[in-house]
N, C-alpha and C positions, 0 to 999 in steps of 0.2 A: 481826823478818828483816831483815837487812841488805842495805841495796840498794846498798853502795859496790863489791862487785866490779864490777857492770854499768855505773858510771858511769866506773869505773877503766879498763874495758875498751875506752871509744869509741875507734872507729875510724871512717877516712873511707870515704865509699860509693865513692871511686875504688878504692881497694885492694880492697874487697869484691868490686865488680864485675869488675875486673880478674882476680881467680881464678874468680867464679863462671861467666863467660859464655867464658872459653875465649880461645885466642890467635887466633880467626875474627873476631871481632868488631871492626870500625872505627868504630862510632859513638860520637865524641867527646862528642855531646851528653848521652849517660847516666854520663858521668864527673865530673860537679860534684860538688863534696864538700858532705856534708851536715853542718851543724853540732851538730844534735840528738843528744842524749845519753840513753840508754834509762837511767832511773832504777832499773830493776829490778823485782822483784814488789812489790807493794805489801805494806804491812802488815795489821795487823788480823786478826780471825778468817777462816778460811778460806769463801769465800762460796758455797760448794757441798757437796753430800755427804749432803743431807737428801732426803726424799720429794717429791714434787708437792705443792702445797697441793690441799685439798680431798677428798683421797681418803677414803675411807670405813675402818672401823677393818680390815677384813678385805683389805683391799686394800694398807695399812700393813703388816699381819702378813706378806703376801707378799713386800713389798718388804724387809723384815727379814730373812726368811728367804732370799731372793736375796744380799741383803747377806753374810750368814754364808756361804753357800756360793762367794761371791765371793773371800772373805777364805781359804777353806779352802786347808790345803798339800798337795798330793798325794805321794805316793811310789808304788813300782811296785806294791805289793802291797796298801797301806793299812793295813799291821802296824807301821810305825814310829811310836813315840809323838811325838805333836804334828805328824804328818804322816798323817791317818786317812784324806785322800782316796787314791781309786786308779785306776791306769791310766798314772802317768807314763810317757813314752819310746814307743818306744825311742829316738826324738830328741827334744829339747826345747829351748827357750828359756828356761822358767821352770818352777816347780813352784805357783803360784799366780796367780789372774787380778790379784791386789792386788798383787803384787810387782813388775808392771809400770804398773799404774792405781793411784798413790800419792797424786800431787801436784796440788793442795793437800789432798784428801780421797781417799779411796777412790772410784775412777771416774775419776780424773783421768789424768796423765802421769807421765813419770819423775821420781823424789824425786833431791835431791840434797844431800849431806853437811853442806853449810854455809847454804843458802840457803833451803831449802824447809821447809815446816812438820813434814815427817816428819823433818828431819835425817838423813835415811838416803843411805848411799852406794848405787852401782849393785847391787842385789841378785845380778846375773847373776856378778859376780866370785867369788861364794860357792859356786857350782853345780859348779865344777869339783871341787873337794874336799869337798861335802857328803855326807855319807853314803858316802864311797867305804872300799875296803879297803884297808889298808896298801900303799902302792908304786903305788895305783892311779888317782891324781890325772888329770884330764886337764887340757888347755892352754887358758889364758884366752885367746881370740883379742886380736890386740894391739888392734884397733878398740875395744875395751871398755875405759873407763876408770873409776876410784874415782868422779870427781864429772862423768863423762860421761852420756850418757842410755842407756837401755835399749835395745838394737837387735834388729832380725831382720836376717838377712844374706839376699841373695839373689842368685844369679849371672845375668849378663847373656846368656851364651852357655854352650851345651853345649860337651863337648868338640871335636865335629864341627861346630862354628860355626852349629848352627841355634841359633833363640834358647831361652832358658831362661825367667828370670823369675820362678821358683819358690822358695821359703824352703828355705832349707840350716839347718837347726837347728843351733845352738850346739855342742850336748853330746848326749852318748848315755848310755845307763843301765850301758853297760860298766864294769865295776869296781864299781859300787855293791854295797853288801851285801845288797840283795833282789834282786839279779840277777848272781850270782858267776858263772854260765857266759855272759854276754852280752859277745861282744867285737867289737860292732859300733864301726869307728872314726871318730872324728870327722872332718869335712870337711877338706881342707888350704887352709885360708883363706889360710895365708901365701903360697902360689903363686897363687892367685886375685887376692889382694890386688896381688901382683908383677905380673899380668896386665893390671890393670884391669878384672877382671871382676866386681868384688862392687859392689852397691849397699846400701843401707841403708834400714828404715824404722825410724820411732820410734811408741810407742802413740800413738793418739788420744784425747781425752778422751771419755768417754760422756756427760757431763752433759747434760741436756734431752735424751737420744736419741729418748725415746717421744714428743715433740713433733713432732721432725723427721719422724719415721715415720707421724704421724699428720696429715700434710699430702698432700691428694689430688693426682693427678698434674695434673690441670686446674688446681688452684689455683698448683702451681708453674711450670706454662706461661704462667698469668697474669701472675703475677710477673714472671717472665722477658721476656714479650712488653712489659709496661709501659715498660721501658727498653730498647728495640730502637733506637730512634732515636738517643738519648744515647749508648748503645756504639758504634754504626755510627759516629758522629763521631768516636770515640777509637781506631777500629781494634781493637775488642773483638768477639768473635766468639762462643763458648761454644755447648755443646750438651750434652744430658742423656746420662749413660750409660743404657742399657735392658736390662732381661731379654731374654735371645736366646729364651726360652720364650714368654712372655705377651706382650712387649714394654713391658711398664710401666718406669718410671723405678727405677732402681737409686739408693742415695743414700747408702751408708755405707762407710767405706774411705777410703784417700787418693786413690784414684780413683773413688770411687763403685760400687765393683764388687760390692758386698753389696745386695740386695734389702730384708731385714728384720734385727730385731735378733737373731731365732731363728738365721738363716742366718749371720749376722755371729757370734754366740756360739759356734754348732756349729764353724765354720771355725777359730776361734781356739783353741777347746779341741782341737782335732785337730793343729792346725798349730804352736801355741806350746807345748802341754804333751805332745802326743802321745796326748790320751786320745779313744779313739773313743766315739761316742754313737749314738743313732737318727738324728742329722740328718747325721752324717760316720761311718758305719760301718766304714770300712777302715782298717786301719794304715797309715801312710805308710811304714813301713820293716818289712821282715821279715828275720829272719837267726836261725841256731841260738841257743836260749837268750836270745833276746831278747821274745819275744812268749809273755808269761808268762800271760795273763787271757783268757778267752772273750770274744769281741767280740759287740756291742759293751759295752764298759766302763761308760758310763754309762747306764743306762735308768728307764724308767716302773718304779716301787716298787709293784707290783701286791701287792695283800693281801688275802686273803678269808678272811671269816667268816661261817659259815651260808651259804654258798654264795653270796655279793654281795661286791662290791668295795666297800670302806670306806676314809675316810681325807679329809684336805682335799688340797686342791690341792698346798701346799707339801710336806705327807708324801708323796704319790704320785708327784709330779713327779721328773725327772731333774735333774741338775745345770743342763742347758743351757737348761730352761725357766727354771730359777730364775736363770741368769746375765741372760737376756734378760728377765726380769720385772724386775730390777734396775735394769737399763738403759732399761728402758721407764717406769719408774716413779719415776726420779730426777730431780730438780728441776735447771733450767737455774741457771748461777751468776747471783750476785746483782752487777750491776754497782754503782759509787759514783759516778758521774759528777756531779760536783756544783761544783769549783771554776770560777773565770772562765776558767782556762787550759784546762782540760778542756770546757768548754762550746764555748770557741773553737775547740776541735780538732775536736769533732764536726761544726761547720761545715766545716771544712775538709777533714776526710774526705769530704764529700759535694762539695765544690767542685773536689778534685782528678780525682774521678772514681772513688774506693775503693768507694762505695756501690753502684756499676753491678754488682760481682760479690758483694760481701759485703752482700748485701741485709740492711738493719736490721731490718724489720718482717713477722713473717707472723702468720697467725691459724690455729689447727688448725680442722679440720673437726669431725663429730659424732662423738663418742667414747664406746667402750664403759664407759669408766673414770668414776669419780664427778667432776664436775666440771670435765674436760679438753675437753669441746668447746666451740669458739669461744673459744678462749684465746689472747689477743694475747702474742706473746713476741719476744725480740730477738735472732735466733743471728748475725747478720752474715755471711749466706752464702747464695748461691742455688741450693745442691747441684748445680750444673751444672760441668762439663767446662772447661777454658780452656788452651789452649797457652800454655805459660811459656818457650819457648824452649830454646835448647842449654845454657844455663847451669843449670839444674834440671832438665832431661831426664835420667830414670834408664833409657830404653831397655827399659822393660819395657811392655806392653801388658795390660791387663785389661778384659775385655768390649770394649767400642768405644774404651775409653780407650787413647791412642795413647802414645809413648814419651815425649813431653813435656807430656802433658795430666793435670791435676791436677782434683780438685774443689776449687772456693773452701772453703779451710778455714774453719769456724765460728770466728768471734774471740770469742764470748761467753768469758768466763772468760780472756782473755788478760793480764788484769792480774795474776793469779798462776801464770801459767807460767814454767817456765825455759828451755826449750830450744823452737826453732821451725823451721819447714820440714819436709817429708818424711823426712829424715834427720837432724834434728838438728843441722845444720852451725851453724845461727846460736844463741849462747848465753852464757854468762858470760864465755867468754875472748875474744870478738870482737866486742862492742857488742851481742849479744842483739837485740831487736827492730829495733834500726838496722839492722842486717846483714840480718834478713829482708826488710826493706822493698826495701834496695839490692838484694838477690837477685832480686826480681821483675824487673828490667830483663835484657834479654838479647837482643843482636843478632846478626847473623851478617855473615861477611864474602862477598865475589862469589862465593868458591868454594863455597859452601854456601847456593843458593838455597831448597832444602828441607829438611824434617827427614827421620826414616826412613821415615814413614808418608804422604810426598809432600806434605804441608802446608807453605805458605811457611813459612819460617825466622822465629822471632824472637817474643817475650813479647807476648801480648795486653795487658800492663800497662806497656809502653814509653811509651805517651803520657801515663798517668796519672802514671808516674815521672818524665818532664819537666816535668810542672806539679808534682810534688813539690820536684823539685830548683829551680825558680823561684821556690818561697817563700823569703821572710826566714826567717832561724834560728829567729826567735820564733814564727813559724806553723808551720814544723817541729816546734818544741818541744812547741807545744799539739798537734799531730796524736797525737804520740808519747805525750804525758800522758793523753790522751783514751782512747788504746788502752790503757795500763796502768789506766785505771779502769773497764774491761769485766769 
C-alpha cells in the first residue's frame, strides 16, 4: 500500500483553515502553519474485518451469515444473475452494503483505486449504467469522483426555504431492465450545487460497533463527567443526543442520531438502497411503474413444518437482522502503536486535549454474547455531540444535534482510512489527516456571534488546535504518526 500520495499532498494548516471556516473568521491564532505530514494509510494486513474474540460457534456462524447478507447485491426483482437481493429502489445510492463499507475490509468505509486494500474505484460511478436498457443511462453527479469517497447527498433547504436535511438518493431505477416502466427522474443535483444547497456524508466504519452499543448510558455519563473540569478549561462543552421517546442516549451515525444497530441498519437499507423492511416498512418514493414489490421487501422468513416454526436464527431472520448482527459482532480495529514516535504521539494526543472528546478507553457492560461483558476497548470517542463551528457546519439537524454539531468520531482504525470528516473533504488530494486536524478549528467574525440554533459560534476544538499549533514540528509529526497507528 503506497503512502506517497498523502505525503506529496501535504498542505499548510493556514490554507485549509482559510477554506474551511469561511470569510467571517478573523482569529489569526488559528492560522499557524503545520509542518506535519500525513504518511498515509499504514501498510500490512487489514487490521479489522473479523468477528469479536471469544464468541461461541453459533455466534460466529450468525456473524458469517450477516456478513454474507452485507455483501449481497440487490436488484429490483432479485432475478438478475449475481444480484439476487430483492427490493432495490425506487431511489438508491448503492446496491450493496459492502459497496460503501469496503475499506480496509468489509465493514469499513470508502474504497480507493490506488491507496486501499480493495484497489477499487468509487463504485457509485457504475450505477448510472448498471443494468440499464439501451439509451437509458443516468447522469453521474459531478461531486462523485473515481478516486473520491462514496457519498450521499442531502439538501439543506426545501424549495420554499424551510429546512430539509434529508437524503436525496443519487440514482433511480428508471431505465433499468427490471423496471422498464419506471420514469422516476434523478434529482437536479447540478442546480442544487449551484445554489450551495448540497451537503455530503460518507460511510462511517462499523468496526467494533457492538462494543459501543453495549455501554450503558450511566457508564457513558460517568466517562463524560470525569473530564468535565479539563474540558471546561479548554472551552469544550459537549452533550449527548437522546431518543425523543425514552430519553436514552443515541450513539450511531455522524450526529449520533440512531439509538441501536438495528435502527441504524434498517434506516440505511431504506435510505441507501431503497429496500423496505420490518424496521422501515414504507417506500421513500412512489411513482407509476416504480414500486414493483409488496412491502416490506425484507421480512422474517417464516417456515412451517407440521404446524410449528423451525429454522436457525440466520435462516429465519430478514436481512436487517443479519446486518445488525454483523455490525454487533464485528471486532474493533487492531492498533499497531509501537514506535518511539507513535508512543510520544500518544502522550501529545492527551496533552493538547484531543482525549477530552476522543475518550481512549471504555469498558462494556454485561453482555448476552459470549465473552463480551467487561471487555476493555479503545474507541477514542465519547459518543457525545460537540459544536464544530461554521467551518464544518452542515446546517442539518438530527435529533438534538444542531447545524454544526457532530459526534466525536471514533478514531480506532484511523490508520487505515483514506477519507476524513463527515463529508470526506480531507483526503489524498489535500493532506489527508493533517487537513482533518486543521478543519477542527473554526472561529467567527463579529458579525456572526451565534450559529443557526442560537449557540455561541465557534468550534469547541479551537483551544486544542491552538495547543497543536504551538507544538514543535517533531511533536506534531509524532501526534500524526500515533493517529496513523490506530
